[in-house]
DOGUTOR-454646 format. One record per atom (N, C-alpha, C): x, y, z; residue in three letters; residue number from 1. Coordinates in pm, whole numbers. Layout:
<lumses>
+--------+--------+--------+-----+-----+
!     c1 !     c2 !     c3 !  aa !   i !
+--------+--------+--------+-----+-----+
!      X !      Y !      Z ! Ala ! NUM !
...
+--------+--------+--------+-----+-----+
</lumses>
This chain:
<lumses>
+--------+--------+--------+-----+-----+
!     c1 !     c2 !     c3 !  aa !   i !
+--------+--------+--------+-----+-----+
!  22419 !   -803 !  -6409 ! Unk !   1 !
!  22277 !   -832 !  -6417 ! Unk !   1 !
!  22241 !   -848 !  -6563 ! Unk !   1 !
!  22187 !   -961 !  -6601 ! Unk !   2 !
!  22148 !   -984 !  -6739 ! Unk !   2 !
!  22003 !  -1029 !  -6743 ! Unk !   2 !
!  21925 !   -955 !  -6815 ! Unk !   3 !
!  21783 !   -984 !  -6829 ! Unk !   3 !
!  21746 !   -959 !  -6974 ! Unk !   3 !
!  21649 !  -1032 !  -7024 ! Unk !   4 !
!  21600 !   -999 !  -7157 ! Unk !   4 !
!  21449 !   -996 !  -7154 ! Unk !   4 !
!  21393 !   -919 !  -7242 ! Unk !   5 !
!  21248 !   -907 !  -7251 ! Unk !   5 !
!  21210 !   -929 !  -7396 ! Unk !   5 !
!  21203 !  -1057 !  -7437 ! Unk !   6 !
!  21187 !  -1091 !  -7579 ! Unk !   6 !
!  21057 !  -1045 !  -7643 ! Unk !   6 !
!  20949 !  -1031 !  -7569 ! Unk !   7 !
!  20820 !   -996 !  -7628 ! Unk !   7 !
!  20793 !   -846 !  -7628 ! Unk !   7 !
!  20894 !   -766 !  -7598 ! Unk !   8 !
!  20876 !   -622 !  -7590 ! Unk !   8 !
!  20921 !   -556 !  -7720 ! Unk !   8 !
!  20836 !   -471 !  -7774 ! Unk !   9 !
!  20871 !   -393 !  -7893 ! Unk !   9 !
!  20938 !   -264 !  -7848 ! Unk !   9 !
!  21055 !   -239 !  -7900 ! Unk !  10 !
!  21127 !   -115 !  -7869 ! Unk !  10 !
!  21081 !     -9 !  -7968 ! Unk !  10 !
!  21028 !    102 !  -7915 ! Unk !  11 !
!  20978 !    210 !  -8000 ! Unk !  11 !
!  21085 !    314 !  -8031 ! Unk !  11 !
!  21178 !    334 !  -7939 ! Unk !  12 !
!  21283 !    436 !  -7955 ! Unk !  12 !
!  21416 !    379 !  -7906 ! Unk !  12 !
!  21523 !    410 !  -7978 ! Unk !  13 !
!  21658 !    368 !  -7940 ! Unk !  13 !
!  21739 !    493 !  -7910 ! Unk !  13 !
!  21809 !    492 !  -7797 ! Unk !  14 !
!  21889 !    606 !  -7756 ! Unk !  14 !
!  22030 !    557 !  -7725 ! Unk !  14 !
!  22127 !    600 !  -7804 ! Unk !  15 !
!  22266 !    559 !  -7787 ! Unk !  15 !
!  22342 !    674 !  -7721 ! Unk !  15 !
!  22378 !    657 !  -7595 ! Unk !  16 !
!  22452 !    761 !  -7522 ! Unk !  16 !
!  22595 !    717 !  -7492 ! Unk !  16 !
!  22645 !    620 !  -7567 ! Unk !  17 !
!  22780 !    570 !  -7543 ! Unk !  17 !
!  22882 !    684 !  -7557 ! Unk !  17 !
!  22973 !    691 !  -7460 ! Unk !  18 !
!  23076 !    792 !  -7461 ! Unk !  18 !
!  23036 !    922 !  -7394 ! Unk !  18 !
!  22908 !    939 !  -7362 ! Unk !  19 !
!  22861 !   1061 !  -7296 ! Unk !  19 !
!  22862 !   1041 !  -7145 ! Unk !  19 !
!  22881 !   1150 !  -7072 ! Unk !  20 !
!  22883 !   1141 !  -6926 ! Unk !  20 !
!  22773 !   1227 !  -6866 ! Unk !  20 !
!  22747 !   1205 !  -6739 ! Unk !  21 !
!  22645 !   1275 !  -6664 ! Unk !  21 !
!  22662 !   1425 !  -6682 ! Unk !  21 !
!  22556 !   1495 !  -6708 ! Unk !  22 !
!  22414 !   1460 !  -6705 ! Unk !  22 !
!  22354 !   1427 !  -6842 ! Unk !  22 !
!  22438 !   1421 !  -6947 ! Unk !  23 !
!  22386 !   1407 !  -7083 ! Unk !  23 !
!  22295 !   1286 !  -7106 ! Unk !  23 !
!  22330 !   1163 !  -7061 ! Unk !  24 !
!  22240 !   1050 !  -7089 ! Unk !  24 !
!  22098 !   1070 !  -7035 ! Unk !  24 !
!  22086 !   1122 !  -6914 ! Unk !  25 !
!  21953 !   1142 !  -6855 ! Unk !  25 !
!  21881 !   1258 !  -6924 ! Unk !  25 !
!  21954 !   1362 !  -6961 ! Unk !  26 !
!  21891 !   1474 !  -7032 ! Unk !  26 !
!  21838 !   1427 !  -7167 ! Unk !  26 !
!  21914 !   1343 !  -7236 ! Unk !  27 !
!  21868 !   1291 !  -7365 ! Unk !  27 !
!  21748 !   1198 !  -7347 ! Unk !  27 !
!  21750 !   1116 !  -7242 ! Unk !  28 !
!  21635 !   1029 !  -7213 ! Unk !  28 !
!  21512 !   1114 !  -7185 ! Unk !  28 !
!  21528 !   1220 !  -7109 ! Unk !  29 !
!  21415 !   1308 !  -7076 ! Unk !  29 !
!  21355 !   1367 !  -7204 ! Unk !  29 !
!  21439 !   1406 !  -7298 ! Unk !  30 !
!  21392 !   1462 !  -7425 ! Unk !  30 !
!  21314 !   1357 !  -7505 ! Unk !  30 !
!  21365 !   1234 !  -7510 ! Unk !  31 !
!  21297 !   1128 !  -7585 ! Unk !  31 !
!  21164 !   1092 !  -7517 ! Unk !  31 !
!  21165 !   1083 !  -7384 ! Unk !  32 !
!  21041 !   1051 !  -7309 ! Unk !  32 !
!  20934 !   1155 !  -7336 ! Unk !  32 !
!  20971 !   1282 !  -7339 ! Unk !  33 !
!  20872 !   1388 !  -7362 ! Unk !  33 !
!  20809 !   1378 !  -7500 ! Unk !  33 !
!  20886 !   1331 !  -7598 ! Unk !  34 !
!  20832 !   1317 !  -7735 ! Unk !  34 !
!  20758 !   1185 !  -7756 ! Unk !  34 !
!  20785 !   1086 !  -7671 ! Unk !  35 !
!  20723 !    954 !  -7687 ! Unk !  35 !
!  20577 !    956 !  -7645 ! Unk !  35 !
!  20501 !    867 !  -7704 ! Unk !  36 !
!  20362 !    851 !  -7665 ! Unk !  36 !
!  20354 !    770 !  -7536 ! Unk !  36 !
!  20246 !    784 !  -7466 ! Unk !  37 !
!  20222 !    710 !  -7343 ! Unk !  37 !
!  20232 !    560 !  -7368 ! Unk !  37 !
!  20311 !    490 !  -7286 ! Unk !  38 !
!  20325 !    346 !  -7298 ! Unk !  38 !
!  20434 !    300 !  -7393 ! Unk !  38 !
!  20497 !    392 !  -7467 ! Unk !  39 !
!  20603 !    352 !  -7558 ! Unk !  39 !
!  20729 !    313 !  -7481 ! Unk !  39 !
!  20813 !    232 !  -7546 ! Unk !  40 !
!  20930 !    174 !  -7482 ! Unk !  40 !
!  21057 !    231 !  -7545 ! Unk !  40 !
!  21151 !    271 !  -7459 ! Unk !  41 !
!  21277 !    330 !  -7502 ! Unk !  41 !
!  21392 !    242 !  -7456 ! Unk !  41 !
!  21483 !    209 !  -7548 ! Unk !  42 !
!  21604 !    135 !  -7514 ! Unk !  42 !
!  21719 !    235 !  -7509 ! Unk !  42 !
!  21798 !    229 !  -7401 ! Unk !  43 !
!  21910 !    319 !  -7383 ! Unk !  43 !
!  22038 !    237 !  -7371 ! Unk !  43 !
!  22140 !    273 !  -7449 ! Unk !  44 !
!  22273 !    216 !  -7435 ! Unk !  44 !
!  22362 !    324 !  -7375 ! Unk !  44 !
!  22438 !    290 !  -7274 ! Unk !  45 !
!  22522 !    389 !  -7206 ! Unk !  45 !
!  22652 !    327 !  -7159 ! Unk !  45 !
!  22754 !    411 !  -7146 ! Unk !  46 !
!  22882 !    367 !  -7093 ! Unk !  46 !
!  22918 !    440 !  -6964 ! Unk !  46 !
!  22839 !    537 !  -6925 ! Unk !  47 !
!  22865 !    611 !  -6803 ! Unk !  47 !
!  22814 !    531 !  -6683 ! Unk !  47 !
!  22904 !    494 !  -6589 ! Unk !  48 !
!  22860 !    418 !  -6472 ! Unk !  48 !
!  22755 !    491 !  -6387 ! Unk !  48 !
!  22752 !    623 !  -6395 ! Unk !  49 !
!  22653 !    699 !  -6318 ! Unk !  49 !
!  22510 !    669 !  -6363 ! Unk !  49 !
!  22493 !    618 !  -6485 ! Unk !  50 !
!  22358 !    586 !  -6532 ! Unk !  50 !
!  22297 !    471 !  -6452 ! Unk !  50 !
!  22380 !    388 !  -6389 ! Unk !  51 !
!  22325 !    278 !  -6309 ! Unk !  51 !
!  22247 !    331 !  -6189 ! Unk !  51 !
!  22275 !    453 !  -6151 ! Unk !  52 !
!  22202 !    520 !  -6044 ! Unk !  52 !
!  22102 !    619 !  -6101 ! Unk !  52 !
!  22145 !    696 !  -6200 ! Unk !  53 !
!  22064 !    808 !  -6250 ! Unk !  53 !
!  21938 !    765 !  -6325 ! Unk !  53 !
!  21947 !    664 !  -6411 ! Unk !  54 !
!  21828 !    624 !  -6488 ! Unk !  54 !
!  21722 !    560 !  -6399 ! Unk !  54 !
!  21757 !    469 !  -6306 ! Unk !  55 !
!  21653 !    419 !  -6214 ! Unk !  55 !
!  21589 !    531 !  -6131 ! Unk !  55 !
!  21669 !    628 !  -6085 ! Unk !  56 !
!  21614 !    740 !  -6008 ! Unk !  56 !
!  21522 !    826 !  -6093 ! Unk !  56 !
!  21562 !    851 !  -6217 ! Unk !  57 !
!  21479 !    928 !  -6311 ! Unk !  57 !
!  21343 !    861 !  -6326 ! Unk !  57 !
!  21344 !    730 !  -6348 ! Unk !  58 !
!  21218 !    655 !  -6365 ! Unk !  58 !
!  21132 !    660 !  -6239 ! Unk !  58 !
!  21194 !    639 !  -6125 ! Unk !  59 !
!  21120 !    637 !  -5999 ! Unk !  59 !
!  21057 !    773 !  -5970 ! Unk !  59 !
!  21132 !    881 !  -5992 ! Unk !  60 !
!  21081 !   1015 !  -5960 ! Unk !  60 !
!  20973 !   1062 !  -6056 ! Unk !  60 !
!  20979 !   1019 !  -6182 ! Unk !  61 !
!  20882 !   1066 !  -6280 ! Unk !  61 !
!  20773 !    964 !  -6311 ! Unk !  61 !
!  20780 !    845 !  -6250 ! Unk !  62 !
!  20673 !    747 !  -6264 ! Unk !  62 !
!  20681 !    657 !  -6387 ! Unk !  62 !
!  20797 !    655 !  -6453 ! Unk !  63 !
!  20814 !    566 !  -6568 ! Unk !  63 !
!  20859 !    429 !  -6518 ! Unk !  63 !
!  20836 !    326 !  -6599 ! Unk !  64 !
!  20872 !    190 !  -6558 ! Unk !  64 !
!  21009 !    152 !  -6614 ! Unk !  64 !
!  21102 !    117 !  -6525 ! Unk !  65 !
!  21232 !     64 !  -6566 ! Unk !  65 !
!  21211 !    -85 !  -6586 ! Unk !  65 !
!  21197 !   -127 !  -6711 ! Unk !  66 !
!  21164 !   -266 !  -6742 ! Unk !  66 !
!  21284 !   -358 !  -6725 ! Unk !  66 !
!  21402 !   -309 !  -6761 ! Unk !  67 !
!  21523 !   -388 !  -6742 ! Unk !  67 !
!  21644 !   -297 !  -6734 ! Unk !  67 !
!  21742 !   -345 !  -6660 ! Unk !  68 !
!  21871 !   -278 !  -6646 ! Unk !  68 !
!  21974 !   -388 !  -6648 ! Unk !  68 !
!  22069 !   -381 !  -6743 ! Unk !  69 !
!  22166 !   -489 !  -6754 ! Unk !  69 !
!  22302 !   -438 !  -6800 ! Unk !  69 !
!  22403 !   -515 !  -6768 ! Unk !  70 !
!  22537 !   -491 !  -6818 ! Unk !  70 !
!  22556 !   -582 !  -6939 ! Unk !  70 !
!  22577 !   -523 !  -7056 ! Unk !  71 !
!  22591 !   -602 !  -7178 ! Unk !  71 !
!  22733 !   -652 !  -7197 ! Unk !  71 !
!  22831 !   -566 !  -7169 ! Unk !  72 !
!  22970 !   -605 !  -7192 ! Unk !  72 !
!  23061 !   -516 !  -7109 ! Unk !  72 !
!  23174 !   -571 !  -7072 ! Unk !  73 !
!  23275 !   -495 !  -7001 ! Unk !  73 !
!  23398 !   -482 !  -7090 ! Unk !  73 !
!  23475 !   -380 !  -7065 ! Unk !  74 !
!  23600 !   -357 !  -7139 ! Unk !  74 !
!  23579 !   -346 !  -7289 ! Unk !  74 !
!  23484 !   -259 !  -7329 ! Unk !  75 !
!  23459 !   -240 !  -7472 ! Unk !  75 !
!  23532 !   -117 !  -7523 ! Unk !  75 !
!  23555 !   -115 !  -7651 ! Unk !  76 !
!  23614 !     -1 !  -7719 ! Unk !  76 !
!  23499 !     93 !  -7754 ! Unk !  76 !
!  23508 !    219 !  -7716 ! Unk !  77 !
!  23398 !    312 !  -7742 ! Unk !  77 !
!  23376 !    338 !  -7890 ! Unk !  77 !
!  23473 !    305 !  -7975 ! Unk !  78 !
!  23455 !    325 !  -8119 ! Unk !  78 !
!  23388 !    206 !  -8185 ! Unk !  78 !
!  23360 !    101 !  -8110 ! Unk !  79 !
!  23302 !    -21 !  -8167 ! Unk !  79 !
!  23155 !     -1 !  -8202 ! Unk !  79 !
!  23111 !    -71 !  -8305 ! Unk !  80 !
!  22970 !    -75 !  -8342 ! Unk !  80 !
!  22899 !   -158 !  -8235 ! Unk !  80 !
!  22790 !   -108 !  -8173 ! Unk !  81 !
!  22722 !   -181 !  -8067 ! Unk !  81 !
!  22677 !   -322 !  -8108 ! Unk !  81 !
!  22653 !   -343 !  -8239 ! Unk !  82 !
!  22611 !   -474 !  -8286 ! Unk !  82 !
!  22728 !   -571 !  -8304 ! Unk !  82 !
!  22850 !   -519 !  -8296 ! Unk !  83 !
!  22967 !   -603 !  -8319 ! Unk !  83 !
!  23065 !   -598 !  -8203 ! Unk !  83 !
!  23017 !   -580 !  -8081 ! Unk !  84 !
!  23104 !   -569 !  -7965 ! Unk !  84 !
!  23163 !   -704 !  -7929 ! Unk !  84 !
!  23292 !   -704 !  -7908 ! Unk !  85 !
!  23360 !   -824 !  -7861 ! Unk !  85 !
!  23439 !   -786 !  -7736 ! Unk !  85 !
!  23463 !   -882 !  -7650 ! Unk !  86 !
!  23537 !   -859 !  -7527 ! Unk !  86 !
!  23686 !   -876 !  -7557 ! Unk !  86 !
!  23766 !   -782 !  -7507 ! Unk !  87 !
!  23910 !   -789 !  -7528 ! Unk !  87 !
!  23968 !   -910 !  -7457 ! Unk !  87 !
!  24066 !   -972 !  -7519 ! Unk !  88 !
!  24136 !  -1083 !  -7457 ! Unk !  88 !
!  24250 !  -1032 !  -7369 ! Unk !  88 !
!  24318 !  -1124 !  -7303 ! Unk !  89 !
!  24427 !  -1086 !  -7214 ! Unk !  89 !
!  24546 !  -1028 !  -7289 ! Unk !  89 !
!  24559 !  -1058 !  -7418 ! Unk !  90 !
!  24675 !  -1015 !  -7493 ! Unk !  90 !
!  24658 !   -879 !  -7561 ! Unk !  90 !
!  24547 !   -811 !  -7537 ! Unk !  91 !
!  24525 !   -681 !  -7599 ! Unk !  91 !
!  24521 !   -572 !  -7493 ! Unk !  91 !
!  24530 !   -449 !  -7539 ! Unk !  92 !
!  24521 !   -336 !  -7448 ! Unk !  92 !
!  24382 !   -332 !  -7385 ! Unk !  92 !
!  24373 !   -296 !  -7259 ! Unk !  93 !
!  24240 !   -289 !  -7198 ! Unk !  93 !
!  24154 !   -183 !  -7266 ! Unk !  93 !
!  24027 !   -215 !  -7285 ! Unk !  94 !
!  23933 !   -121 !  -7345 ! Unk !  94 !
!  23883 !    -26 !  -7238 ! Unk !  94 !
!  23800 !     70 !  -7279 ! Unk !  95 !
!  23775 !    182 !  -7191 ! Unk !  95 !
!  23644 !    184 !  -7115 ! Unk !  95 !
!  23550 !     98 !  -7141 ! Unk !  96 !
!  23420 !    118 !  -7077 ! Unk !  96 !
!  23340 !    -10 !  -7061 ! Unk !  96 !
!  23238 !      1 !  -6978 ! Unk !  97 !
!  23137 !   -104 !  -6963 ! Unk !  97 !
!  23012 !    -55 !  -7034 ! Unk !  97 !
!  22944 !   -143 !  -7105 ! Unk !  98 !
!  22824 !   -106 !  -7178 ! Unk !  98 !
!  22701 !   -150 !  -7099 ! Unk !  98 !
!  22616 !    -54 !  -7068 ! Unk !  99 !
!  22492 !    -79 !  -6994 ! Unk !  99 !
!  22374 !    -62 !  -7088 ! Unk !  99 !
!  22269 !   -139 !  -7061 ! Unk ! 100 !
!  22145 !   -130 !  -7140 ! Unk ! 100 !
!  22028 !   -114 !  -7044 ! Unk ! 100 !
!  21940 !    -22 !  -7078 ! Unk ! 101 !
!  21819 !      3 !  -7000 ! Unk ! 101 !
!  21701 !      0 !  -7095 ! Unk ! 101 !
!  21589 !    -48 !  -7045 ! Unk ! 102 !
!  21464 !    -41 !  -7121 ! Unk ! 102 !
!  21362 !     25 !  -7031 ! Unk ! 102 !
!  21309 !    136 !  -7079 ! Unk ! 103 !
!  21217 !    219 !  -7000 ! Unk ! 103 !
!  21085 !    232 !  -7074 ! Unk ! 103 !
!  20977 !    215 !  -7001 ! Unk ! 104 !
!  20842 !    233 !  -7058 ! Unk ! 104 !
!  20784 !    362 !  -7003 ! Unk ! 104 !
!  20744 !    451 !  -7095 ! Unk ! 105 !
!  20685 !    578 !  -7053 ! Unk ! 105 !
!  20555 !    551 !  -6980 ! Unk ! 105 !
!  20535 !    624 !  -6872 ! Unk ! 106 !
!  20414 !    602 !  -6792 ! Unk ! 106 !
!  20290 !    626 !  -6878 ! Unk ! 106 !
!  20188 !    548 !  -6846 ! Unk ! 107 !
!  20062 !    560 !  -6917 ! Unk ! 107 !
!  19982 !    671 !  -6850 ! Unk ! 107 !
!  19943 !    767 !  -6930 ! Unk ! 108 !
!  19869 !    882 !  -6879 ! Unk ! 108 !
!  19720 !    853 !  -6895 ! Unk ! 108 !
!  19647 !    874 !  -6788 ! Unk ! 109 !
!  19503 !    856 !  -6791 ! Unk ! 109 !
!  19443 !    978 !  -6860 ! Unk ! 109 !
!  19398 !    962 !  -6983 ! Unk ! 110 !
!  19347 !   1075 !  -7061 ! Unk ! 110 !
!  19222 !   1136 !  -7000 ! Unk ! 110 !
!  19141 !   1056 !  -6934 ! Unk ! 111 !
!  19020 !   1108 !  -6871 ! Unk ! 111 !
!  19058 !   1207 !  -6760 ! Unk ! 111 !
!  19155 !   1169 !  -6676 ! Unk ! 112 !
!  19198 !   1259 !  -6568 ! Unk ! 112 !
!  19263 !   1384 !  -6624 ! Unk ! 112 !
!  19338 !   1371 !  -6733 ! Unk ! 113 !
!  19400 !   1487 !  -6796 ! Unk ! 113 !
!  19292 !   1582 !  -6847 ! Unk ! 113 !
!  19186 !   1527 !  -6906 ! Unk ! 114 !
!  19075 !   1609 !  -6956 ! Unk ! 114 !
!  19004 !   1680 !  -6840 ! Unk ! 114 !
!  18978 !   1607 !  -6732 ! Unk ! 115 !
!  18910 !   1665 !  -6615 ! Unk ! 115 !
!  18993 !   1779 !  -6556 ! Unk ! 115 !
!  19123 !   1756 !  -6541 ! Unk ! 116 !
!  19212 !   1862 !  -6486 ! Unk ! 116 !
!  19212 !   1983 !  -6575 ! Unk ! 116 !
!  19222 !   1962 !  -6706 ! Unk ! 117 !
!  19223 !   2076 !  -6799 ! Unk ! 117 !
!  19093 !   2152 !  -6794 ! Unk ! 117 !
!  18981 !   2081 !  -6782 ! Unk ! 118 !
!  18849 !   2145 !  -6773 ! Unk ! 118 !
!  18835 !   2224 !  -6644 ! Unk ! 118 !
!  18888 !   2167 !  -6536 ! Unk ! 119 !
!  18878 !   2230 !  -6404 ! Unk ! 119 !
!  18962 !   2358 !  -6400 ! Unk ! 119 !
!  19079 !   2355 !  -6464 ! Unk ! 120 !
!  19169 !   2470 !  -6461 ! Unk ! 120 !
!  19123 !   2582 !  -6553 ! Unk ! 120 !
!  19033 !   2553 !  -6646 ! Unk ! 121 !
!  18987 !   2657 !  -6743 ! Unk ! 121 !
!  18892 !   2755 !  -6682 ! Unk ! 121 !
+--------+--------+--------+-----+-----+
</lumses>
């Protein structure tokens, strides 16, 4: 799946390459909590479980999964993400597939937050 969102400003970059479940989602959760409402987070991951875990995370917490794509297959985990090349047939197979996600933090209605806080006081 390849999609691009050229008019979107990325506010936070999260590189989880080489990490496995549950670390990528835990790191995303930490970044989301620090991000402002409506900010956009780009996540790079090599764990195939993220293809299930990140969409579920977004759905359960109400964040928008703007894009989910496979950037490259058979990459070397030591490679610089900006210089990734695909291995040819004459080289040793590389170790991972690189996935990219773009998540927008849900927009919080500040008026409702104020009303709830006032009601609970």
